[in-house]
C-alpha angles and dihedrals in degrees: 000000000000109000108175122111089243093053089049086059091053091050093048091053092047092051092051097050091048101239093127136020134234091235097053108076097175094050090047094058095044095046093046092051095048094045102041094089092053092049092050091051091053091050091236096130091071096051109126096219091062090071092059088080111082116207129191121260090266093054098256128115115252131201107284093022099095128156117248088234093061121096117269114269110262121226095267125147120267125234114246133203109271137187112273118265118225093227097047129070149147126277118222141150115274091243106115095236095044120129120223116254107177143020131240139176136214112247129192117272138157092247090044092227110103136118129189121212141139116297092226087064096059112018133054119193090224103037100031125219121000116248134209097034130153138195124217110192119204090004113172134170091352094308123122103195094170096045140252110284124199117228126227134178122018121214120195137160120271091242089060093047092050103039110352091253105202090215087066099045097138133100139186117214129190120231123217119233118265121206091349093303132105119235095246090056088060103036106025117228146257123238119239120227119208117205094357095165125258098266117071138144105237146168113225116202122185146152114244115204090240093066141044089212130071128252127209141191133187106222144148115257113212143167115290100172136324109319093000133098130194142193130191120227130125122244107043099128132147114333096035095089107119094032111148121240101222124202117196091013115194113204094199094060094027090228144107141145116305110226096164146004124222107252131064116101112048087355089289102330141311092237124051098227095062121051132183141205137186113254110257101234138134097319094052088051090053094050091045091053091049092050093049090056088054 
């Protein structure tokens, strides 16, 4: 990650003009690197207003660190810390000191070994599927009561493979057995709704990078644009990509029916009070069927 004050200025400008998103770390680095020379030539890096945007130490905007040029925060609800759900967990690299960077959920499958998350968390159109990933269901305060599960094959839509089509920002990932058991046998699973309609009452649970515990918000998912849904709740910053939108959530089992996945437009959203997700239609159903066959 670029850490100099000058590179922070580049990142701030890029975030404002919408060329990259605050929830897409890989794109942020690449775009900043490619564009820095042009910005220097234009003299934009020295503009005093750039420094009014405060970024975190890793170069990404955090809740409460909003640029003056951004719209004023609407009076939406704010996500609160919630008890961990058995079917939902954080995604991280298997390295012991790795921080989590996305969220995923267990979904029902014949082999009892599937997760659903955002495609931008696990697949790059140039580099292919991510390797060396792990899933920690119900993780909380650094504890992993249900284990650390290694991830295997990644299934995404062809439109994501070819061009990272934001309308196909969803992925199914297999989970390797742990101690002779499959992940669904330990956690239970969520159902997956195909073509559920744009408007749904949902609970969205995810793991922001800034915390080792999950947050949740009860909201109404609705249509944002063709093939994209949105919900409005403060607090869904980096790390919450891949969070399931759960209809009919049952707190005792920690499961419900997935009607969306945080991602899609702007890789989930440029501002943390509005989040997006690709509509789960025919293409999601096709990928899900392929993943269930293994």
